[in-house]
Each structure stands twice: as C-alpha cells, then as structure tokens.
Biopython code that builds the backbone (N, CA, C, O; Angstrom):
import numpy as np
from Bio.PDB.StructureBuilder import StructureBuilder

atoms = [
    (1, "MET", "N", (0.820, -1.186, 0.000)),
    (1, "MET", "CA", (0.000, 0.000, 0.000)),
    (1, "MET", "C", (0.868, 1.255, 0.000)),
    (1, "MET", "O", (0.599, 2.193, -0.751)),
    (2, "TYR", "N", (1.903, 1.281, 0.832)),
    (2, "TYR", "CA", (2.749, 2.473, 0.889)),
    (2, "TYR", "C", (3.609, 2.607, -0.362)),
    (2, "TYR", "O", (3.886, 3.721, -0.809)),
    (3, "MET", "N", (4.027, 1.496, -0.923)),
    (3, "MET", "CA", (4.798, 1.554, -2.160)),
    (3, "MET", "C", (3.930, 2.057, -3.312)),
    (3, "MET", "O", (4.413, 2.772, -4.190)),
    (4, "THR", "N", (2.668, 1.688, -3.309)),
    (4, "THR", "CA", (1.749, 2.192, -4.317)),
    (4, "THR", "C", (1.565, 3.693, -4.176)),
    (4, "THR", "O", (1.497, 4.407, -5.177)),
    (5, "LEU", "N", (1.484, 4.176, -2.947)),
    (5, "LEU", "CA", (1.341, 5.612, -2.710)),
    (5, "LEU", "C", (2.589, 6.358, -3.180)),
    (5, "LEU", "O", (2.481, 7.409, -3.810)),
    (6, "MET", "N", (3.758, 5.826, -2.882)),
    (6, "MET", "CA", (4.993, 6.478, -3.322)),
    (6, "MET", "C", (5.124, 6.446, -4.847)),
    (6, "MET", "O", (5.571, 7.421, -5.450)),
    (7, "GLY", "N", (4.742, 5.347, -5.461)),
    (7, "GLY", "CA", (4.761, 5.265, -6.922)),
    (7, "GLY", "C", (3.789, 6.242, -7.558)),
    (7, "GLY", "O", (4.077, 6.823, -8.604)),
    (8, "THR", "N", (2.639, 6.421, -6.925)),
    (8, "THR", "CA", (1.656, 7.387, -7.405)),
    (8, "THR", "C", (2.223, 8.795, -7.365)),
    (8, "THR", "O", (2.025, 9.568, -8.302)),
    (9, "VAL", "N", (2.925, 9.139, -6.292)),
    (9, "VAL", "CA", (3.529, 10.468, -6.171)),
    (9, "VAL", "C", (4.611, 10.669, -7.228)),
    (9, "VAL", "O", (4.700, 11.741, -7.825)),
    (10, "VAL", "N", (5.421, 9.661, -7.459)),
    (10, "VAL", "CA", (6.485, 9.770, -8.455)),
    (10, "VAL", "C", (5.898, 9.935, -9.858)),
    (10, "VAL", "O", (6.341, 10.796, -10.619)),
    (11, "ILE", "N", (4.918, 9.125, -10.196)),
    (11, "ILE", "CA", (4.289, 9.223, -11.517)),
    (11, "ILE", "C", (3.615, 10.576, -11.687)),
    (11, "ILE", "O", (3.703, 11.176, -12.758)),
    (12, "ALA", "N", (2.944, 11.065, -10.653)),
    (12, "ALA", "CA", (2.287, 12.367, -10.731)),
    (12, "ALA", "C", (3.310, 13.489, -10.925)),
    (12, "ALA", "O", (3.064, 14.430, -11.679)),
    (13, "GLY", "N", (4.433, 13.391, -10.260)),
    (13, "GLY", "CA", (5.485, 14.387, -10.444)),
    (13, "GLY", "C", (6.038, 14.383, -11.851)),
    (13, "GLY", "O", (6.297, 15.441, -12.425)),
    (14, "ILE", "N", (6.220, 13.200, -12.411)),
    (14, "ILE", "CA", (6.724, 13.084, -13.779)),
    (14, "ILE", "C", (5.707, 13.655, -14.770)),
    (14, "ILE", "O", (6.084, 14.353, -15.712)),
    (15, "VAL", "N", (4.438, 13.364, -14.563)),
    (15, "VAL", "CA", (3.397, 13.901, -15.447)),
    (15, "VAL", "C", (3.345, 15.422, -15.349)),
    (15, "VAL", "O", (3.199, 16.098, -16.368)),
    (16, "GLY", "N", (3.461, 15.970, -14.141)),
    (16, "GLY", "CA", (3.464, 17.422, -13.976)),
    (16, "GLY", "C", (4.636, 18.078, -14.672)),
    (16, "GLY", "O", (4.474, 19.103, -15.335)),
    (17, "TYR", "N", (5.807, 17.502, -14.528)),
    (17, "TYR", "CA", (7.007, 18.040, -15.171)),
    (17, "TYR", "C", (6.898, 17.939, -16.691)),
    (17, "TYR", "O", (7.202, 18.893, -17.407)),
    (18, "ALA", "N", (6.464, 16.782, -17.174)),
    (18, "ALA", "CA", (6.359, 16.576, -18.620)),
    (18, "ALA", "C", (5.310, 17.480, -19.246)),
    (18, "ALA", "O", (5.505, 17.977, -20.355)),
    (19, "SER", "N", (4.211, 17.696, -18.556)),
    (19, "SER", "CA", (3.176, 18.568, -19.116)),
    (19, "SER", "C", (3.649, 20.011, -19.200)),
    (19, "SER", "O", (3.272, 20.733, -20.122)),
    (20, "GLU", "N", (4.459, 20.431, -18.261)),
    (20, "GLU", "CA", (4.991, 21.789, -18.291)),
    (20, "GLU", "C", (6.053, 21.945, -19.379)),
    (20, "GLU", "O", (6.076, 22.950, -20.090)),
    (21, "ARG", "N", (6.917, 20.965, -19.504)),
    (21, "ARG", "CA", (7.985, 21.038, -20.507)),
    (21, "ARG", "C", (7.442, 20.911, -21.930)),
    (21, "ARG", "O", (8.021, 21.466, -22.864)),
    (22, "SER", "N", (6.339, 20.186, -22.103)),
    (22, "SER", "CA", (5.778, 20.000, -23.442)),
    (22, "SER", "C", (4.910, 21.171, -23.879)),
    (22, "SER", "O", (4.558, 21.261, -25.055)),
    (23, "GLY", "N", (4.558, 22.065, -22.971)),
    (23, "GLY", "CA", (3.721, 23.207, -23.308)),
    (23, "GLY", "C", (2.239, 22.968, -23.113)),
    (23, "GLY", "O", (1.426, 23.806, -23.504)),
    (24, "PHE", "N", (1.863, 21.838, -22.515)),
    (24, "PHE", "CA", (0.455, 21.551, -22.248)),
    (24, "PHE", "C", (-0.121, 22.549, -21.240)),
    (24, "PHE", "O", (-1.290, 22.922, -21.339)),
    (25, "THR", "N", (0.684, 22.978, -20.281)),
    (25, "THR", "CA", (0.282, 23.987, -19.301)),
    (25, "THR", "C", (1.324, 25.086, -19.249)),
    (25, "THR", "O", (2.456, 24.901, -19.695)),
    (26, "GLN", "N", (0.938, 26.236, -18.699)),
    (26, "GLN", "CA", (1.867, 27.338, -18.492)),
    (26, "GLN", "C", (1.783, 27.825, -17.049)),
    (26, "GLN", "O", (1.744, 29.030, -16.798)),
    (27, "ASN", "N", (1.755, 26.896, -16.108)),
    (27, "ASN", "CA", (1.645, 27.246, -14.688)),
    (27, "ASN", "C", (2.999, 27.480, -14.046)),
    (27, "ASN", "O", (3.089, 28.209, -13.058)),
    (28, "GLY", "N", (4.036, 26.891, -14.572)),
    (28, "GLY", "CA", (5.333, 26.820, -13.928)),
    (28, "GLY", "C", (5.561, 25.371, -13.528)),
    (28, "GLY", "O", (4.606, 24.622, -13.329)),
    (29, "ILE", "N", (6.812, 24.979, -13.411)),
    (29, "ILE", "CA", (7.121, 23.569, -13.145)),
    (29, "ILE", "C", (6.656, 23.150, -11.759)),
    (29, "ILE", "O", (5.984, 22.129, -11.614)),
    (30, "ILE", "N", (7.009, 23.931, -10.734)),
    (30, "ILE", "CA", (6.640, 23.552, -9.361)),
    (30, "ILE", "C", (5.124, 23.557, -9.146)),
    (30, "ILE", "O", (4.604, 22.598, -8.576)),
    (31, "PRO", "N", (4.383, 24.600, -9.578)),
    (31, "PRO", "CA", (2.925, 24.537, -9.409)),
    (31, "PRO", "C", (2.278, 23.370, -10.142)),
    (31, "PRO", "O", (1.334, 22.769, -9.627)),
    (32, "SER", "N", (2.769, 23.036, -11.336)),
    (32, "SER", "CA", (2.199, 21.904, -12.065)),
    (32, "SER", "C", (2.442, 20.593, -11.327)),
    (32, "SER", "O", (1.554, 19.743, -11.260)),
    (33, "ILE", "N", (3.630, 20.428, -10.777)),
    (33, "ILE", "CA", (3.933, 19.214, -10.019)),
    (33, "ILE", "C", (3.059, 19.139, -8.775)),
    (33, "ILE", "O", (2.549, 18.069, -8.441)),
    (34, "ILE", "N", (2.880, 20.265, -8.083)),
    (34, "ILE", "CA", (2.043, 20.277, -6.875)),
    (34, "ILE", "C", (0.586, 19.961, -7.219)),
    (34, "ILE", "O", (-0.068, 19.209, -6.497)),
    (35, "ILE", "N", (0.077, 20.525, -8.309)),
    (35, "ILE", "CA", (-1.299, 20.243, -8.731)),
    (35, "ILE", "C", (-1.457, 18.762, -9.052)),
    (35, "ILE", "O", (-2.446, 18.146, -8.653)),
    (36, "CYS", "N", (-0.502, 18.188, -9.762)),
    (36, "CYS", "CA", (-0.580, 16.765, -10.124)),
    (36, "CYS", "C", (-0.517, 15.861, -8.901)),
    (36, "CYS", "O", (-1.272, 14.894, -8.803)),
    (37, "ILE", "N", (0.371, 16.170, -7.977)),
    (37, "ILE", "CA", (0.491, 15.344, -6.772)),
    (37, "ILE", "C", (-0.781, 15.446, -5.932)),
    (37, "ILE", "O", (-1.231, 14.443, -5.378)),
    (38, "GLY", "N", (-1.360, 16.628, -5.832)),
    (38, "GLY", "CA", (-2.617, 16.782, -5.090)),
    (38, "GLY", "C", (-3.745, 15.974, -5.706)),
    (38, "GLY", "O", (-4.502, 15.316, -4.993)),
    (39, "GLY", "N", (-3.861, 16.020, -7.026)),
    (39, "GLY", "CA", (-4.888, 15.231, -7.692)),
    (39, "GLY", "C", (-4.664, 13.742, -7.544)),
    (39, "GLY", "O", (-5.614, 12.976, -7.382)),
    (40, "ALA", "N", (-3.409, 13.332, -7.600)),
    (40, "ALA", "CA", (-3.094, 11.907, -7.456)),
    (40, "ALA", "C", (-3.379, 11.413, -6.040)),
    (40, "ALA", "O", (-3.887, 10.307, -5.859)),
    (41, "PHE", "N", (-3.051, 12.236, -5.028)),
    (41, "PHE", "CA", (-3.390, 11.874, -3.650)),
    (41, "PHE", "C", (-4.894, 11.715, -3.485)),
    (41, "PHE", "O", (-5.356, 10.737, -2.897)),
    (42, "LEU", "N", (-5.650, 12.656, -3.993)),
    (42, "LEU", "CA", (-7.108, 12.607, -3.871)),
    (42, "LEU", "C", (-7.659, 11.352, -4.524)),
    (42, "LEU", "O", (-8.472, 10.648, -3.926)),
    (43, "PHE", "N", (-7.227, 11.064, -5.742)),
    (43, "PHE", "CA", (-7.729, 9.900, -6.451)),
    (43, "PHE", "C", (-7.274, 8.603, -5.797)),
    (43, "PHE", "O", (-8.012, 7.618, -5.791)),
    (44, "TYR", "N", (-6.056, 8.595, -5.244)),
    (44, "TYR", "CA", (-5.558, 7.397, -4.559)),
    (44, "TYR", "C", (-6.443, 7.068, -3.346)),
    (44, "TYR", "O", (-6.813, 5.913, -3.136)),
    (45, "PHE", "N", (-6.771, 8.077, -2.565)),
    (45, "PHE", "CA", (-7.573, 7.818, -1.377)),
    (45, "PHE", "C", (-9.025, 7.485, -1.721)),
    (45, "PHE", "O", (-9.669, 6.725, -0.998)),
    (46, "VAL", "N", (-9.545, 8.039, -2.807)),
    (46, "VAL", "CA", (-10.874, 7.638, -3.280)),
    (46, "VAL", "C", (-10.841, 6.181, -3.699)),
    (46, "VAL", "O", (-11.781, 5.431, -3.438)),
    (47, "ARG", "N", (-9.754, 5.781, -4.350)),
    (47, "ARG", "CA", (-9.608, 4.373, -4.764)),
    (47, "ARG", "C", (-9.534, 3.453, -3.556)),
    (47, "ARG", "O", (-10.146, 2.386, -3.553)),
    (48, "VAL", "N", (-8.799, 3.850, -2.538)),
    (48, "VAL", "CA", (-8.672, 3.011, -1.341)),
    (48, "VAL", "C", (-10.001, 2.927, -0.589)),
    (48, "VAL", "O", (-10.393, 1.850, -0.142)),
    (49, "MET", "N", (-10.688, 4.049, -0.450)),
    (49, "MET", "CA", (-11.921, 4.062, 0.336)),
    (49, "MET", "C", (-13.100, 3.439, -0.387)),
    (49, "MET", "O", (-13.865, 2.686, 0.216)),
    (50, "PHE", "N", (-13.263, 3.742, -1.681)),
    (50, "PHE", "CA", (-14.474, 3.337, -2.383)),
    (50, "PHE", "C", (-14.249, 2.329, -3.495)),
    (50, "PHE", "O", (-15.211, 1.747, -3.998)),
    (51, "GLY", "N", (-13.008, 2.111, -3.890)),
    (51, "GLY", "CA", (-12.715, 1.158, -4.951)),
    (51, "GLY", "C", (-13.043, 1.672, -6.339)),
    (51, "GLY", "O", (-13.194, 0.880, -7.269)),
    (52, "ILE", "N", (-13.157, 2.994, -6.498)),
    (52, "ILE", "CA", (-13.470, 3.594, -7.794)),
    (52, "ILE", "C", (-12.163, 3.906, -8.510)),
    (52, "ILE", "O", (-11.277, 4.543, -7.940)),
    (53, "GLY", "N", (-12.040, 3.466, -9.739)),
    (53, "GLY", "CA", (-10.840, 3.775, -10.518)),
    (53, "GLY", "C", (-10.489, 2.648, -11.453)),
    (53, "GLY", "O", (-11.225, 1.672, -11.595)),
    (54, "PHE", "N", (-9.339, 2.807, -12.090)),
    (54, "PHE", "CA", (-8.838, 1.779, -12.986)),
    (54, "PHE", "C", (-8.196, 0.662, -12.169)),
    (54, "PHE", "O", (-7.930, 0.825, -10.978)),
    (55, "HIS", "N", (-7.956, -0.454, -12.809)),
    (55, "HIS", "CA", (-7.335, -1.575, -12.111)),
    (55, "HIS", "C", (-5.867, -1.298, -11.805)),
    (55, "HIS", "O", (-5.345, -1.730, -10.777)),
    (56, "SER", "N", (-5.207, -0.572, -12.706)),
    (56, "SER", "CA", (-3.791, -0.275, -12.550)),
    (56, "SER", "C", (-3.574, 1.005, -11.749)),
    (56, "SER", "O", (-4.204, 2.027, -12.019)),
    (57, "ALA", "N", (-2.687, 0.947, -10.772)),
    (57, "ALA", "CA", (-2.385, 2.136, -9.974)),
    (57, "ALA", "C", (-1.692, 3.201, -10.807)),
    (57, "ALA", "O", (-1.884, 4.393, -10.567)),
    (58, "GLY", "N", (-0.898, 2.793, -11.772)),
    (58, "GLY", "CA", (-0.222, 3.744, -12.651)),
    (58, "GLY", "C", (-1.202, 4.509, -13.527)),
    (58, "GLY", "O", (-1.049, 5.714, -13.726)),
    (59, "MET", "N", (-2.201, 3.820, -14.049)),
    (59, "MET", "CA", (-3.218, 4.497, -14.849)),
    (59, "MET", "C", (-4.026, 5.466, -13.997)),
    (59, "MET", "O", (-4.398, 6.544, -14.460)),
    (60, "ASN", "N", (-4.298, 5.084, -12.751)),
    (60, "ASN", "CA", (-4.987, 6.005, -11.834)),
    (60, "ASN", "C", (-4.173, 7.274, -11.640)),
    (60, "ASN", "O", (-4.726, 8.373, -11.666)),
    (61, "ALA", "N", (-2.868, 7.135, -11.446)),
    (61, "ALA", "CA", (-2.008, 8.294, -11.216)),
    (61, "ALA", "C", (-1.950, 9.190, -12.445)),
    (61, "ALA", "O", (-2.024, 10.412, -12.321)),
    (62, "ILE", "N", (-1.820, 8.609, -13.612)),
    (62, "ILE", "CA", (-1.743, 9.403, -14.840)),
    (62, "ILE", "C", (-3.064, 10.115, -15.106)),
    (62, "ILE", "O", (-3.075, 11.311, -15.399)),
    (63, "ALA", "N", (-4.173, 9.392, -15.008)),
    (63, "ALA", "CA", (-5.482, 9.993, -15.282)),
    (63, "ALA", "C", (-5.817, 11.095, -14.279)),
    (63, "ALA", "O", (-6.334, 12.145, -14.661)),
    (64, "SER", "N", (-5.529, 10.867, -13.019)),
    (64, "SER", "CA", (-5.853, 11.880, -12.011)),
    (64, "SER", "C", (-4.952, 13.103, -12.139)),
    (64, "SER", "O", (-5.401, 14.222, -11.894)),
    (65, "SER", "N", (-3.699, 12.912, -12.514)),
    (65, "SER", "CA", (-2.789, 14.043, -12.698)),
    (65, "SER", "C", (-3.219, 14.916, -13.867)),
    (65, "SER", "O", (-3.242, 16.142, -13.756)),
    (66, "ILE", "N", (-3.556, 14.298, -14.972)),
    (66, "ILE", "CA", (-4.004, 15.065, -16.130)),
    (66, "ILE", "C", (-5.325, 15.745, -15.831)),
    (66, "ILE", "O", (-5.534, 16.894, -16.221)),
    (67, "GLY", "N", (-6.213, 15.054, -15.148)),
    (67, "GLY", "CA", (-7.489, 15.667, -14.762)),
    (67, "GLY", "C", (-7.313, 16.861, -13.852)),
    (67, "GLY", "O", (-7.997, 17.873, -14.009)),
    (68, "ALA", "N", (-6.411, 16.756, -12.911)),
    (68, "ALA", "CA", (-6.156, 17.881, -12.007)),
    (68, "ALA", "C", (-5.550, 19.056, -12.756)),
    (68, "ALA", "O", (-5.881, 20.208, -12.472)),
    (69, "LEU", "N", (-4.666, 18.780, -13.711)),
    (69, "LEU", "CA", (-4.073, 19.862, -14.503)),
    (69, "LEU", "C", (-5.107, 20.567, -15.371)),
    (69, "LEU", "O", (-4.974, 21.759, -15.649)),
    (70, "ILE", "N", (-6.113, 19.856, -15.791)),
    (70, "ILE", "CA", (-7.159, 20.472, -16.609)),
    (70, "ILE", "C", (-8.138, 21.255, -15.742)),
    (70, "ILE", "O", (-8.515, 22.373, -16.092)),
    (71, "ILE", "N", (-8.552, 20.680, -14.616)),
    (71, "ILE", "CA", (-9.577, 21.299, -13.787)),
    (71, "ILE", "C", (-9.075, 22.484, -12.989)),
    (71, "ILE", "O", (-9.699, 23.544, -13.026)),
    (72, "VAL", "N", (-7.976, 22.348, -12.272)),
    (72, "VAL", "CA", (-7.539, 23.376, -11.319)),
    (72, "VAL", "C", (-7.177, 24.698, -11.981)),
    (72, "VAL", "O", (-7.712, 25.725, -11.562)),
    (73, "PRO", "N", (-6.297, 24.745, -12.996)),
    (73, "PRO", "CA", (-5.954, 26.055, -13.548)),
    (73, "PRO", "C", (-7.126, 26.761, -14.207)),
    (73, "PRO", "O", (-7.250, 27.980, -14.086)),
    (74, "PHE", "N", (-8.000, 26.022, -14.909)),
    (74, "PHE", "CA", (-9.125, 26.659, -15.569)),
    (74, "PHE", "C", (-10.170, 27.137, -14.573)),
    (74, "PHE", "O", (-10.899, 28.091, -14.845)),
    (75, "HIS", "N", (-10.246, 26.486, -13.434)),
    (75, "HIS", "CA", (-11.217, 26.895, -12.411)),
    (75, "HIS", "C", (-10.861, 28.265, -11.831)),
    (75, "HIS", "O", (-11.752, 29.060, -11.529)),
    (76, "TRP", "N", (-9.576, 28.542, -11.676)),
    (76, "TRP", "CA", (-9.169, 29.795, -11.037)),
    (76, "TRP", "C", (-8.912, 30.935, -12.011)),
    (76, "TRP", "O", (-8.836, 32.091, -11.594)),
    (77, "ARG", "N", (-8.776, 30.637, -13.292)),
    (77, "ARG", "CA", (-8.561, 31.699, -14.285)),
    (77, "ARG", "C", (-9.879, 32.306, -14.698)),
    (77, "ARG", "O", (-10.917, 31.644, -14.684)),
    (78, "LYS", "N", (-9.828, 33.575, -15.066)),
    (78, "LYS", "CA", (-11.049, 34.250, -15.517)),
    (78, "LYS", "C", (-10.915, 34.693, -16.951)),
    (78, "LYS", "O", (-11.844, 35.280, -17.505)),
]
sb = StructureBuilder()
sb.init_structure("model")
sb.init_model(0)
sb.init_chain("A")
sb.init_seg("    ")
for serial, (resi, resn, name, xyz) in enumerate(atoms, 1):
    if name == "N":
        sb.init_residue(resn, " ", resi, " ")
    sb.init_atom(name, np.array(xyz, "f"), 0.0, 1.0, " ", f" {name:<3s}", serial, name[0])
structure = sb.get_structure()
C-alpha cells in the first residue's frame, strides 16, 4: 500500500514536469507538479476508500494528474 502511494507520487510528479515542458500547461514547473500530486493523492484515497478507478495504480495516477491539470488552472482563471 505504501509503495503504491509512493509510486503514485512519483508518476504524478513526472506527469506534472512533462506537461509543463511539453507546453500543455503554463503554470510553472513547481505549481504543475504540486497540482498533479494533489490530484493523485485525492484519487488514490478515493480508490482506497471506495474502490473507484482503474485496475492499474499507474493508470490512476496518470489519469488523475491530467485531470487535475485540466480542472484546477481553468477553475481559477477568468
């Protein structure tokens, strides 16, 4: 369980960094990584509590990171 959580954080960090370097977002590297890790934590705990998500923990981390990058910046921009 703890190794899955650490792997989720690592994958979320990589997705945040890659999305910033590829030009998918323009938040800055550190904010993008923080947004991705927050989304991955949220989705991980939803998966543990309710069993909602993909079968693979890696797919959960990637999907939740991309979802957080799409939702959070657009929610706060006007």
